[in-house]
C-alpha positions, 0 to 999 in steps of 0.5 A: 499499499501507499502510506497515505492513510495516517493519524492526524497526530496534532489532533489526537490525544496523547493516549490515542497517539500512544495506542496508535503508535503501539499498534504500529510497533505490535504489527511490526513484531507480528510481521517478524513472527508471521512472515519473517524479519525482512517483511517488517521493512515493508510495513506502512501505516495503511495496515495499522488502519486495517488492524484497527478497523478489524479490531473495532468490528470484532471487538477483540481485547488488546493488551500492551507491554513496554518493549525495546527493539533494534529500531529503538534499542535504548528506550522501551516503547508501548507495543500491542501484544500479538493477537489474531488481528495483528497476525492476519494483517501481517499475512495479508500485508505479505500477500498484497506486497508480493503481488504488488512487487511482482506487477511492478516488475512486469510493468515498470522500468529503470530503477523501479524495475531494478528495485522490484527485481531486488525485492521480489525474493524477500516478498515471495518468501514472506508470502510463502510463510503466510500461506503455509501457516494459514492455507485458507489465505489462498482464497485471499491470495487468489482474490488479490491476484485477480483484482491486480490482473483486472486493474492491469488490464484496465490500465493497458486498455484504451479505456480512458477513466479514473473511476474504473481503475479506482473501483478496481483497487477499491474492490481489492482493499474491500477484499482484504479488509473484510476476508474472514469476517462474517455478516454485517461485520464483513459488509461494513469492512468491505465498504470501508476498504472499498471507499478508502481503496478508491481514494488511495488509488486517485490520491496516488495518481494525483500525487505522481502526476508530475513524475509520471508525466516526466517519465511517460508513465501510465496515469489515469488522470494524465490520460483523461487530460490528454497528457497534461497536468490538469489546471487548478480549477479542474483539479478542484472538480476532482477534489469533489470527486475524491471526497465522494470516495471517502463518503462510502467509507465514512458512511460505513464507519457510522455502522461500526459498533465497538466497546473500545472508544480509544480505537473508535476515536482513532479511526474517527481521526484517520477517516475525518481528519487524517485522510482529508488533510492528506488530500489537501496536502496532495492538491496544494502541490498543483494549486498554482499549476497552469494547464499547458495543453499542447497546441497543434503545430502549424507545420 
């Protein structure tokens, strides 16, 4: 995933921030146990959001303990102790990272292709460990592979659309968010994942527009605007469309019922403050952009 889905730290209470950071540390340790020490380097805060959402839906009890680690050898830090949710998120991360790297190796060039080639053996090992320990995750592995294939077909087709690939990535994240859950919990988790996944895809496309334009890489927004970076006015319209993606997740979150007020407050912070703020941050990169369309030559 992309590392966009984060807590807005200044708006969080100290105890909420410590809980959030402790979840990150606990997930990092769980990845080391479940999918190998190297897999810990692929951890992003997006999977902390995944873990917290599932913890809220399952109302799973959590405990913390002060621990040291290689990254923080001198000071003990709060770390969530291993539980079923952290283990699932560790294995789901390994599955997604493997398929994402394999896809990048096929589609990218230059340094990104080299990086994917170097990374592939490590993420492949993590995925194998995940599937060996939990064979039922093969269903999730197949779903992730299938949705990434659909997304790849969309991106290599002649279809000009931002919504279509965003919908595909939304379904992908919905599958990861809801896998193994049942009934209303599964439906709520899927809709949260679908909304946030669609937002992640479009936010990443906006964030990478300038680099993708320079390197002639696929970008659904550049394709929509004939290879040009949209004007500030056009981006403002797109901003409204991006916000609509979040209403899907926000509406689903309103249906979450949890006794853990701490997790509920953290998730509210992420959905209603953190993600909107990240959207504003990405948009500001282009607020003074002049849309320089390529005029036809007189020759």
